[in-house]
N, C-alpha and C positions, 0 to 999 in steps of 0.2 A: 794441340788445338784442333777442334773439329769445325769444319766449314760446311754450312748447309746452303746449297744453291737455291735460288728462287726460280719459279716456273710461271711467269706472268702470262696470262691469256692474251691472245691477239686483240681482243676487244678492249682490254685495259691498256694495252700497248698503244693503240690508236689514240687513246685519250691522253696518255701520259708522255708519249714519245717527244712531243714538242718541248715540253718543259725540261725533261731530262736531257734531251740532246742539246738544247740551247745553253745549258749550264756547262757543257763540255767544249763548245765551240770556242776556240781561242786559248783553251787551256792545254791543248796538245802541243808538245814541242815541235818545232819546224823540222821536217825530215832532212837528212843529209843529202848531198848531191848523189851519193851512191844509192840511197833509198829511193830518191826521186827517179833515178834511171830504171830501177827495178819496177817501180809503179808504172812508168811509161811503157815498159816492155809488156807487163801484164795487161795493161789497157789495150795495147795493140793486138795482143793475142786474143783478148776478149772480143774486140771488134771483128777480127777475122772469123772467130767461131760464131759470132752473132750473124754475120753476113751469110755464113754457110748454113744457118738454121740449127746449129748445135747449141741450143739454148742452155742446157744444163752446164756444159763446159764453159760457155761464155759467162754465165752467172758466177761460177766458181772463180774465174779470173778477175772479174770486176770486184767480187767480194774481198779477195785478197788484196787488190790494189787499194781499196778504201781504207784498209788498216794502216797503210803507209801515208797516203795523201787523200783525204776525203774531199770530194768536190761534187757540185751538183750534177756535173756530167756523168761521173761514175755512178752516182745513185740513179740517175735517169736511165742509163743503159741497163743497170741491174734490175730496175723495176720492169723494164720492157721484157727482159728475159723471164722474169717471174710471171708476167702476164701471159706470155706465149705458152708457158707450161700449165696455165690454168690456175696458178696460185695467185688469185686476184687480191686476197687479203694481204699477202706478203708484198705484192706489187704496190698496193696502196700505201703501205708503210714506207716503202722506199721513195715513192713520189713525195710523200710528206717530209721525209728527211731532206730531199733535195730542196724543197720549199724552205725549210728551216735554215739551211746553209745560205740560201740567197738572202733571206731576211736578216741573217747575221752579218751580211756584208760581203759574202763571197760572190764575185762577179761571174756571171754566166748568162750573157744576153741571149745566146742561141737557145739555151735550155728554158729560160724564163718565157720565151715566146710560145713554146708548145707545152709547157708543163701543166697549165690549168686544164687544157683540153684533154690531155692524156689522163690526168687524175680523174676528171669527170667521167671519162669513158670507162675507166676501171671501176669507179665507185658504182656505176650503174649495173655492173656485172655481179657485184658482191651480193649474196643473199643475206637476209637478216632473220635470225631465229630468236624468238622470245620463249623462254621456258618458265612455267609457273608451277609452284608446289601447292598441295592442298593446305588449307588453314590448320594450324595446330600441330603440324608434323615437324619434329625436330631431329637433329643428328642424322641428316640425310646425306648420303654419298651419291653424287651424280657424276657420271662419266660420259663423255662424248668421244667416240672413236677410241676408247680405251684410256683416255686421259681425264683425270679428275678435274672437275670445274670448281672454281672458287664460288662460295656462296654469294659474293658480291655481284656476279654477273647474271644471277638468276633473277628473272622478272624484268630484265632490260634487253633491248635488241642487241644480239651478238652478231658481228660480221662473220659469215661462214662462207667458205668456198662452195660453189654449186657442186652437186653430185650426191652420192649415197653416203649416209652416215648412220652410225649405230648409237642409240641412246640407252643407258642402263642406270637404274636408280635403286638403292636399297636403303631401308630404315628399320630400326628395331621395332618389332611388333607389326610390321607391315608386309604385304605381299610385294615381291620384287617386280619392278617395272622394266620392261624391255621393249624397245621400239626401233624398227628399221624405217628410216625416212629418207626421202629423196628431195633435194632442193634444186629448183631450176634457176637459171641465171637471173639475178635481180629479184628473186622471189622474196616476199615478206611473209613470214609464217609465225603463228603463235601455237604453242603446243602445251597442253596441260598434262603434267606428270601425275598419273593416277597411282595412289598408294593405299589401297583399301586395307582395313584392319585384317590381320591374319588370324584365322581361327584354328583351334586344335581339337575341335569336336570330332571324334573318330566315327567313321561310318559303321553302322551296325552290320553284323554278319548276315549273309543271306539266310532266309528261313530254312531250317533243316528239312530234309526229305521226310515224308510221313513214315511212321513206323509200320512194320508189317501188321496186318490184321491179326488179332489174337486168335488162338485156336478155339474151336467150339467148346463152350462150357467154361472158358477162362475169361474173366473180366479184366479189362485193361485198367491199370491204376494210373491216375493222372500224375503228371510231373509234380514233384514237390516244389512249392514256391521257393524254398531256400536253395534248391538246386539251380533254378533259373536265375536267381539273384547272383549266385556264385559265378555262373557262366558270363553274365553281363558285366559283372565287375572285373572279371579276368580280361575280357575284351578291352575295357577301358584302361586297365593297368598296363597291358601289353602295348597298347597304342602310345600311352604316355612314356613308357620305357623306351620304345623305339625312337620317339622324338627326342628324348633326352640323350640317347646314344648318338643319334645323328648330329645333334647340336654340339656334343662333346668332340666328336670326330672333326667337325667343321672348325671348331675353335683351335684344336691341336694342329690341324693341317695349316691353317692360315697364320698361326703363331710361328710355325716353322718357316712359312713363306716370308713373314715379317723379319725374322732373324736373318734369312738369306738376303733380303733387300738391304738390311742394315750393313751386312758385310760388303755388298756391292757399293753402297754409299761410301763406306770407309775407303775402299780401294780407289774409287773414282775421285774422292776428295783428296787423297794423297797425290794422285796424278795432277790435279788442278793446282795444288799448292806447290808442287815441284816447279811448275812453270811460272809462278808469280813470286818466287823467292822464298818459299816455305812458310809464308804467313800472309793471311788476308784478314786483318782485324776488322775491316769495314764491310766484309762480305760483298765486295763489288766485282770480284774476278769474273763471275759468270754473267755479269751485266755489261761487259765490254762490247764494243762494236763487233769484234771478232772474238768470241769467248774462247778460252784455252781448251785444248783437247781434253775431253773427259767431262765437260759440263753437261752434254746431252745425256751421258750415262748416269751422271749424278742426279739430274732432274728426273729421269725415268725411274731410278731406284727409289727416290723420295716418294714419287707418286705410288709406286708399287707398295712401299712400306705403309703409307696412309690407307690404301685400299685393303691390304691384308690385315692391318690393325682393326679397321672397322668391321670386317667380316668375322674376324676372330672374336670380337666383342659380341656380335650378333649370335655366334654359335654358342659361346659360353653362357650368355643370358638365357638363350633358349633351353640349354641343358639344365641350368639351375631351376628355371621356372617349371620345366617338366618334372624334375625330381621332386620339387615341392608339391606338384599336383598329385604325384603318386602317394606321397605321405598323407595328403588330405583325403585322397580316395579311400585309403585304408582306415583313416580315422573317422570320417563321416559316413562311410558306407560299409557297415559291418555285414557279415554273412547272415542275411536274414531276408525278409520280404523285400522285393526289389523296389527302389524308389520310382516315383512316377516320371521324374525329369532329372536329367543330368546335363549341365552346360558348362563348357569351358571357353572363355573368351579372352581376347588380348586387347589392351589399350596401350597408347604410347607410354612406355616406361613401367607397365604393370601387366600382370596376368590375373584374371578373375576366374573363380570356380564357383558355380551356383548349382546347388542340389536342393530339390524340393520333393516332398513325398512323405511316406511313412517310414520312420526309423524305430 
């Protein structure tokens, strides 16, 4: 059996976490006294690390403790550790989980008194980024900090931690979009992804140097029109051939990358299944409060596979379109008087070749 892990974005997690988490409250078996003792020990170690300002160590202790006994207090302290590390989106998720536990009947009067203020403080620090695509563009791959974004989060405000981020977008027949952006604390930003139509019109070669003056008494013969037409056609064909080869190489390289990602997914998947009894028919292992070891590698490999597949498709489509353009050039542009205009353009899902003049 093959298990494919999910990789939900934090924006969707904020919206879906209450419903998903509420369905699990009360369904988890009560931990044994031994497990409760371990959870208490982890909590005490987490508090000590928290008091010492070792936020990463403290967060790890609290996170392990919640897998044994999930309480509003555990979630509150974990959220504070995330907040102190600048992970405001993650902290907001933990504060919301604490709220859900309290609403489900878990008593924590001390946490309830300060929870609303803490959540509002963190919410004000989270930046909101809205990405929009041009009309009519399809099959777009958008990545934020190297992670593919689901199409469902485009066009809506996404909670993002403040700081520097890298945005990358590709689409068939479009120029690649790359943007380095910096978000301030609490900033609300809208960004339009620009994907202009890519063109394959080759630049004409520079004008040749003038020929030496003919010797006295010898008249210079003008270049034959057929010779000029042949040179211009050669420039076009070489340019089309170069683009075809580049597209083919891109397709092959990213096909190999996709194969490598598949192998990493298989290895990570086996590791996940080993920890859940060898079978996960519902595909929920990586959605647990503390996912098994290997889920992060599985999700990363899946993202790499999607990205490599998209780029391989772009490469092969470009190679095929360029090869077709070469054939059209030989067919519609015989060796003769040069045409007055040659144009090659690209539209979503198609390439156009326009030639006008004397044939």
